[in-house]
C-alpha positions as CSV (number, residue, x, y, z in Angstrom):
1,M,125.5,122.5,125.9
2,A,125.4,118.6,124.4
3,K,126.9,115.9,126.4
4,V,129.3,114.1,123.9
5,K,129.1,110.1,123.9
6,N,132.5,108.6,123.4
7,I,132.5,104.7,122.3
8,E,134.6,102.0,121.1
9,A,133.8,100.5,117.8
10,F,135.5,99.0,114.8
11,C,136.4,101.7,112.4
12,K,136.6,100.7,108.6
13,F,139.1,103.1,107.6
14,C,141.8,102.5,110.5
15,N,140.8,98.6,110.3
16,A,140.9,98.4,113.9
17,I,139.0,99.4,117.0
18,T,139.2,102.6,117.7
19,K,137.7,105.5,120.2
20,M,134.6,107.2,118.3
21,E,132.4,110.2,119.1
22,L,128.8,109.7,118.4
23,T,128.1,112.6,116.2
24,G,124.2,112.2,115.6
25,E,121.0,111.1,116.1
26,K,119.9,107.7,116.2
27,F,118.0,106.5,113.0
28,S,114.1,105.4,113.7
29,S,113.8,104.4,110.0
30,V,113.2,100.3,109.6
31,E,116.2,100.5,106.7
32,H,118.8,102.1,109.3
33,E,117.4,100.9,112.6
34,G,120.5,100.0,115.1
35,K,122.9,102.0,113.3
36,E,124.5,106.0,114.4
37,W,126.8,108.4,112.9
38,A,130.4,108.4,114.8
39,K,133.6,110.1,114.3
40,C,136.4,108.1,114.6
41,K,139.2,109.8,116.7
42,K,142.1,108.5,115.3
43,C,141.4,109.5,111.4
44,K,138.8,111.7,111.7
45,Q,136.3,109.7,109.3
46,I,132.9,110.4,110.2
47,L,131.0,107.0,109.2
48,L,127.9,104.9,110.1
49,I,128.2,102.3,112.6
50,E,125.7,99.7,113.5
51,T,125.2,99.9,117.4
52,V,126.2,96.3,117.7
53,S,129.8,96.5,116.8
54,I,130.0,99.1,119.7
55,V,132.6,97.6,121.6
56,R,131.3,97.4,125.6
57,D,133.9,95.2,126.8
58,S,136.8,96.0,125.0
59,K,139.2,93.1,127.2
60,H,139.9,90.5,124.8
61,K,139.2,86.8,126.3
62,I,142.7,86.2,126.3
63,D,142.4,83.5,128.9
64,L,139.8,82.0,126.7
65,I,142.6,81.4,123.5
66,V,142.2,78.3,121.7
67,L,145.7,76.8,121.8
68,E,145.3,74.4,118.9
69,N,144.1,77.1,116.5
70,S,147.4,79.8,117.1
71,I,149.5,80.4,114.2
72,D,153.1,80.5,114.8
73,Y,154.5,84.0,114.4
74,S,156.7,85.3,111.7
75,P,157.3,88.6,109.8
76,E,156.8,87.0,106.7
77,K,153.1,85.9,107.2
78,T,150.3,87.9,107.0
79,F,147.5,87.8,109.9
80,N,143.7,89.0,110.6
81,V,142.2,90.7,113.2
82,G,140.8,87.9,115.8
83,E,143.6,85.2,114.9
84,T,145.5,83.9,117.7
85,I,149.0,83.8,117.2
86,Y,151.9,81.9,119.2
87,H,155.3,84.0,119.5
88,K,158.3,81.2,120.1
89,T,160.9,83.7,121.4
90,W,158.9,85.0,123.8
91,D,156.9,81.7,124.6
92,D,153.6,83.6,124.4
93,F,150.3,83.4,122.7
94,G,147.9,86.4,121.9
95,I,145.5,87.9,119.7
96,V,145.3,90.4,116.7
97,T,143.7,93.2,117.6
98,S,144.3,95.4,114.7
99,K,146.4,96.0,111.7
100,T,147.8,99.4,110.1
101,S,150.0,99.6,106.7
102,L,153.4,101.2,107.0
103,S,154.9,103.6,104.4
104,N,157.4,101.0,103.5
105,G,154.9,98.9,102.2
106,K,154.9,96.2,105.1
107,G,152.4,95.8,107.6
108,S,152.0,96.1,111.4
109,I,149.9,94.2,113.9
110,T,148.7,94.9,117.3
111,V,148.5,91.8,119.5
112,E,147.2,91.6,122.9
113,F,149.5,88.7,124.6
114,Q,148.6,86.7,127.6
115,K,152.0,87.7,129.6
116,L,153.3,90.4,128.0
117,G,150.4,92.6,127.2
118,F,150.2,94.4,123.9
119,K,152.6,94.4,121.2
120,K,153.5,95.8,117.9
121,L,154.9,93.3,115.8
122,L,155.8,93.5,111.5
123,E,154.1,91.2,108.9
124,T,154.3,90.9,105.0
125,H,151.2,92.9,103.4
């Protein structure tokens, strides 16, 4: 029985870094060099990922946040993955790590804060 290799990489269907299972052989052709087939464990979609998108260290560099580039959090705003936000109520800075769409038409972001760790917040979609 073959050993299953699990990795973390960006899933374009989930719009987030998720756990994936490598499902096929590496390509040796020049056209597909550095790509592998992977199945997202969250949405079950199979996609061709570039090996450079594999997350080797999934921990964001929270201590290296550039505070001057942060955006004040408000549920009326829209955010992108990788942006730095400041939550005034919690007096904490964080990095947006993923986004999801909710059934009510709004969005949800997952933010890794310096003090509070991971939190889910609402956003305008």
